[in-house]
N, C-alpha and C positions, 0 to 999 in steps of 0.2 A: 329337500324333502323329499325321502323315496313314498312312492302308493302303499307301501306297507307301513308305513309310519302315521299313514291320513285315512285311513280304511274305515275309523268307527267302527271298530268291531262289537257285537253283543253280546256276544259270550263271556268275554275275559273280566273278572274283578281288579281294582286297583292294587291287589295283590300281586295278581298274575299279572301286570304289568310291569312291577317291580321287578319282578323276577327274572320277566324278559331282560331288563337292562343289566341285570349281573350276569345271564347267558351270553348278552352279545357283546360285551364287553370280557369276557373267558375267551369268547371264539377268536374276536379279533386280536390277543394278545397272544394265545397257544394254541390257534388253529391257522385263520389265515395265513400269516409268514411262513407256513411247512406247505401248503398244499402241493405246489410245485415240486418240492422234494418228495413228499409223498406218493405221489404221481409217480413221479420216475423209479421209486424204490419197488413201487406196487404193495405197500401196507402202510398202515397209519403207525408212528412211533407208540409202544405201549404203554411210555410214560407217561401218557395225556388222560390215560383212564383214572386212576390216583386222585391228580390233578381237579378231576371233572368230579369224582366224587368227594371231594373237599366240598364245594359249593354247592352241593346237592342236586347235580346234574345227572344224577344216575339214578332211577329207582324210585323218582321222588313218592310213589303211592304205595312203596312199603309200608306197613303198619309200625307205629313206632317202638312196639314190645320187641321188634327184631332189626332196631337201627336205619330205618327209614323217618322218611318225614311226615306219613300218613296222610299226605295231599291228593288232591284228584288229578284225573288224568289229564285236566286244563293245563298241568303245568308240563306233562309230556308233551302236551302240545303246543306250548310255547318251546321247550326244549329242540320239537321237530321243526317248526317254521323257521327258527333262527339259524340250526344246522343247515339246512337247504338253502335258506336264502345266501348264507353266505359263503355256498361254496364248499362248504368241508365236507370232506368226504370220512365222515365219523361213526361206526356203527352202535353206535348208544343205543339208538332207536330200538334196535332187536333185544338188545338186553331189559331195556326199562320197558317197552309196549308188550313185548312177545314173552320173554323166556322168562322174567321173572313172574306173569300171573299164573303160569304152571304150577310153580312151586308154591304161592301163596296159596293158591286154591287149593291144590292138591297134595301138597306136600305134607308126609307127616312134622311133627311136631320135630324133630330131631333132625330131618333134612332142613326144616325153616330156621333155626335156631345157627345151625352149621353154617350154611350156605348162604343165607338173605344179609347178613350184615357186611359179607365179604362182596356182594352185588353190588350193594349200597354204596361203599368205599371205594370198590374200582380195584381193588384188590385181587379179585378173580373177575376175568373175562369170560363170557359165555357165546354158547352154541347151541343151537337145534337141527339135528341130522334128519332130515324127513328124505329129500330126495336122493335117487340112486339113478346109475348109469342110465339101466333099461326102464327106468319110472322117474315120470314126472310128477304130474299131481294126483296119479290114482294112487295113492296111499295103501288100499288094500293091496295090491299088486308086489308090495314091497318083500324083499327076500331076505334082507339081512336077518337074522335068528338069534333068539338069545333061549338058550337050553337048560335047564336046569341040572347040577350038578352039584349033589348034595346041599349047602347051603348058601348055592354060591348060580350063578348065571355062566353061561362061557357065550361070547357074542362073537360072529362072523358076519362077513360081509364088507360093503362098501357102499359111501355115500358119495355124493357131487355136489357141487355150485354152493357149499355150503358156508355162508355169510360167518366173519369171524373166525375161520375155520384155522389159520394160521396162529391166530394173538389166543385162542381159548382156551381158558385153562378147564372149563366146565363143557362136556358136550351130554345136550339132552339125546338121547339117541332112538330111534323108532325101530322099533325088531317085533319080527313075529315071534311072541313067546309061544300062541299055538299054531301048526301050520297045517293041521287037520279040522278045525271048527270053520262050519259056514254060518251064515255069510261071513267072507275072509275075513271083514273088519272087527270081526270080534276077538281076533287072535293080535292084535296091536297091542304093544304097551309103549312105555317109555322107561327111558333105562337110564339113569344119572350114571355117566364116564368119567373119570378123572384122565386126564390127558397125560399123566403120569404112570395110568395103569402099561403095563407089562403086553405089548402085542399089540398097543393103539398109535399107528402111526398117521402122520400127515404126508398127502401126496403133492400135488402139483400146487400150487398158486397160480389157479387159471388166468388166462390171458383173455381181458373180454373187450368188449367193443366200447365201454364205456367204464366208469364209476372203476377206472382205472387202479387208485389207492385203497380200495375195499379188498380183504383179503379172502377171495371166496374159493373155495379149496375142496379138495379131494380129500376123504378122510378112511382108512382102513382099518378093519378090527379082524384080530387073527388070533384068536382063543383067548380073546381079553376076558378075565374072571372078575367080578364082581359079585358084592354080596347082595343077598337078593333083598335084603334092605333100601338097596338103590333105585328099586322100585317105583317110580310116581307115581302115588294113590295106589288106584286096585289092578293087577294084572288083568289082561283084556279089554280095559276101558281107554287105552290109549288115544283109539279113533274118534272118541265120544270128547277127549278132552280136547283132542287138538281143534276139532269144529266149533266146538263152544267159545273158542277165543278167535275165532274169526273176525268178528265184526270187528274190534278192536284194533287187529291185524292189519286189515284192509282200510280202515280209515287212518290211521298211520302213515301208510303207503301214499293217500290220498290227498294229506296234510302234506308231507313234504314233496309231492310232485308238483302240487298247486304254488309252494313259496318258492320252487327252483322255479317256475314259470315266470311270478313275479319277478325275479331277481333279472331274469332274461329279458323282460319288455323294461323293465328300469333302464338296466344296462343300454338298451339297443336306442332308447329314448336318446339318451343321452348322447352315444354316438352317431344319430343323425341328425341331430341338432351341431353337433362339429364339424361332422364330416361333409367338406363340398364337392358338388358332380356341376359341371357345364355352369358354372360360375355363381353357384348358390347352396348353402345346404340341402342336403338329402331330405333335411325334413321337410323342406319347401314345396316338394313336389306332392302333387294331389293323392298319386298311389300310395304314398309313403304314410301319409296322416288315414287315408281311407283303410290303410291296414292295419294300424297304431289303434287307430280308434273301434275297430270290431274286436281287435284283441282288449283292450281296456275295458270294454263291456263285458266279456266274456270273464275277464280274469273279477270284475266286479262280481257279477253273479254268482262265481264261483266260490268267493269269500262269504256270501251269504249263507251258500249252501252249507260249507263247511261248518260256518257257525249252527245253523241248523242241526246239524249230524253231531255234533260237538255237544251241543245240548240235549239233545236224545240219549245221545251214552252217557253222560255225568247222569242221569238218571234212571241210566241200565234200560234203554228203552228201544236201544238199535238194534236191527233187527240183521239176520247176516245177510240178507239180499239188499238192503239199504246200504250195506258195508261194502256189499259188492257191487251195486252201483255207484255208489263213494270212488272206488277204486277204480271202476269202468270210466267214469266222467274227468275225473281228475287228472288220471296217467294220459287219458285223449288229449286232453286240452293243453295238458304242458308238451305233448310231442307237437300239436300244431303252432302252438307259440314258439316254441323254439325252432322248428321249422320254417317260420315267417319268418324271425328274428335272425335266424343264420342267414337269411337269402336278402336282407336291410343292411348287413354289414358287408355284401359282397357275394354270398354264396361259398361254394365248397373251395371255391380258388384259397380261401382264407382259413380253411381247419386248423391251422397252427398258429395262426398269429392273435386269435381273440380267444377270450374265454367263453364266449358262447359257443366255440367247438366244443369244448369237452364236455359242458350243459348239454349240447344236442347230442353227443354221444350218450352221458348217463339216461338222457330221456327214452330213450332204446331201450334202456335197461327195465326201465321204471317201471314200463307196458306190460311185462312179461312178469316181474317181479312177485309174487305171493299169488300166480295163477294167472295165466294166459286173459286177454280180456274176452276172449271165445267162449271162456269156460265162466266169466261171470255174466256174460249173456245167457248163458243157459240155465245158471242158476236163477235171473231175475227174472226169464223168463218162464220158468214153473209157477211162478206165482201171480200171472196175468190171470 
């Protein structure tokens, strides 16, 4: 048994754990056998989305009146843990943990009834387009515009580093509907753009230093016309909406990062017990045991912290600063675990031989995704 199965978690109910078994079985049947092929082709097969939808693995928190299961975020966390622990490069968390919340919280009744059942079933894959070539985390400085023309918006601009960009059927696009208002964040709105709209184009599927199978893409908007009813919530409130969802987004990243680190640790323990050097298992060297003991202690503390953060989030008490702290701590720990475990595998000389190398490269991406950790420190520091 791996540590993930013997942790004695405190935040989950028996129903959560029963769901975990369903998720784990699905991943080992439908995802794990395809990991290498997905990495090689740079994208996950889109047909896995409706298969996951059939089992309730997409957007489980969506209310039942919109086709969902009406469950709590603990079920999302189970999926995040198992997807990361299995090493499967699925983009479910973006849809289930981030995008769907905007529709549930701010969408019109018509938008919710049209889109939410399709997100739950996997018929529709979503993306959220914030980052631009010249604008990273500074959303106030985005240049993509949505100008009114009759009862339509006309969207022009470009986005980059967009998760699910190649597979997406629906993109939530952050635009400037008012380029003159000050402060600038008051001009940001979120517009729903269907991938079938004329003028919408997908650019490159970007070649990254990790998470090779994640379709992280450029998107282009050239006079894309959408009805004004595609505005999500109120015009000019997009920045506020984005900020309100940050605790869950960062908690989601923290959960996935920690589960990935746990898998690297478990695989490394098995590896050093099997691999021999100088006539005995690598595990028998004092340095190996000390390194693993240090990592094991930090991982145990990390799981306790995640249970605390999850419990607070389920009560809607997790603050943006606490979410930032979780993202900071667990992605940094993921990096430390991956780096030390890679060394116990023999270091960079084995980059293409062991799965730990794929996880190591992915850890570099996790530290940046959702905002650099320097930004996390700045947000936390403001509350001191």
